[in-house]
C-alpha positions in Angstrom: -11.2 139.2 184.1 -7.5 139.1 185.0 -4.4 137.5 183.6 -2.2 135.0 185.5 -0.4 137.9 187.1 -3.7 139.4 188.3 -3.7 142.3 185.9 -6.9 143.5 184.5 -7.6 142.3 180.9 -11.3 142.6 180.6 -14.7 143.2 182.1 -18.2 141.9 181.3 -21.0 144.4 182.1 -24.7 144.7 181.6 -23.9 146.7 178.5 -21.9 143.9 177.1 -24.8 141.5 177.7 -27.3 143.8 176.0 -25.0 144.3 173.0 -24.6 140.6 172.5 -28.1 139.4 173.1 -29.2 140.3 169.6 -26.0 139.6 167.7 -24.8 136.4 169.4 -27.3 133.6 169.0 -25.3 131.1 171.0 -24.4 133.6 173.8 -25.3 131.2 176.6 -22.6 128.8 175.4 -19.9 131.4 174.9 -17.3 132.1 177.5 -17.1 135.5 179.1 -13.6 135.9 177.6 -15.2 135.8 174.1 -17.8 138.6 174.7 -16.1 140.8 177.4 -14.8 144.3 176.8 -11.1 144.0 176.4 -8.8 146.7 177.9 -11.7 148.3 179.8 -11.3 151.9 181.1 -9.8 151.9 184.5 -8.6 154.4 187.1 -5.8 154.2 189.7 -7.0 154.1 193.3 -5.2 157.4 194.2 -7.0 159.5 191.5 -9.6 162.1 192.4 -13.3 161.5 192.0 -13.4 164.4 189.5 -11.1 162.4 187.2 -13.3 159.4 187.5 -16.3 161.4 186.6 -14.5 162.9 183.6 -13.6 159.5 182.3 -17.1 158.1 182.8 -18.7 161.1 180.9 -16.0 161.2 178.2 -16.4 157.5 177.3 -20.2 157.3 178.1 -19.7 154.4 180.5 -21.2 153.6 183.9 -18.4 151.7 185.6 -14.7 152.1 186.1 -12.4 149.4 187.4 -10.2 150.7 190.1 -6.6 149.4 189.8 -3.4 149.5 191.7 0.0 150.5 190.3 0.4 147.0 188.7 -2.9 147.2 187.0 -4.5 144.7 189.4 -8.2 145.4 190.2 -8.9 146.6 193.7 -12.5 147.8 193.2 -15.2 149.0 190.9 -16.6 152.5 190.8 -20.1 152.9 189.4 -21.6 156.3 188.4 -24.2 155.7 191.1 -21.4 155.8 193.7 -20.5 159.3 192.6 -24.2 160.3 192.5 -24.7 159.1 196.1 -21.6 161.0 197.2 -22.9 164.2 195.7 -20.3 164.5 192.9 -22.9 164.6 190.2 
């Protein structure tokens, strides 16, 4: 999710869905904004893959939003991308 200026403010992942399935009885009627991860981990597009891998492992997450210098999303990096590229 982005704000009006296009800056990253949140993300909704399969992990968010799993966490809320048991605790949020009216989940189907909630907006994504209510159940998303606010201020998700992100990495700038010019960072090295090794840095992305470090962040993924350190925070025990599977996805990183790739952002530009204005914190606007430009892509999504999944741990599987690094596996396929031979970094892991």
